[in-house]
Phi, psi and omega in degrees: 000130172297160180296143170243146179224129174218157176285152176218150176263143167225159180225155180225152175219154169261142177228164168293146178267099182203156183297139174089000177288319172300313180301318182297319177293309177304316182290324176300314181287326174298316187292334188263007174085021180267111177278133181254127174275340181197161175203141170219155179231128177223132182293143180230064183106185186285339192241356184224155179227136170264119176262131184247126188245133180237087177282150176301321185232102187298315184293309172314309181299311183297325185289318179293314182303315177294318174302317178279357178083015179283111176282122173232158173247121183152182018275143172244164184251138171219188182225136186248122182248130176227145181178187182287140179274121186206155176310128178075015182315321189270348184305305184302322180295309182293324180302311186293319178298311179304311182298332178271356180075032176257123183271129166271109190263355167197164175193155170208150187216169179196149170255157178277352182085350181234026170101015179231160178224156167234146185208123177257123187246127173251132174237166183291152186296330181287346180255006183296316179290329175296314181296319179298320180292326182288333182272352180081030181234000000 
């Protein structure tokens, strides 16, 4: 499959850094019918963890979060790249952004071990439209 790139919304929430916090949040959202395209958890000091959620449907997610009493910050914008895993798969994405003068301030990716990959690219909010144009979306 050729690479596909799309804009995605993400939201984050802070939780106590203790076992089960991500599970509890993801369970509630799954029970409310919220499908996640990506998810990250990053420690934010010794007692807190930031959970970042990339719902398939942002409005449905926001409604569900409100219903469940989950405080989220967002929506924020990022780009989700998916495609065939091959040597240099990310070079073209970064080249286009570099040529457009867009700084990638964070990113994360993973392969599925069976020939495909997913990659989340974060750019500053003021660069989202320029990045989208550079990426052809």
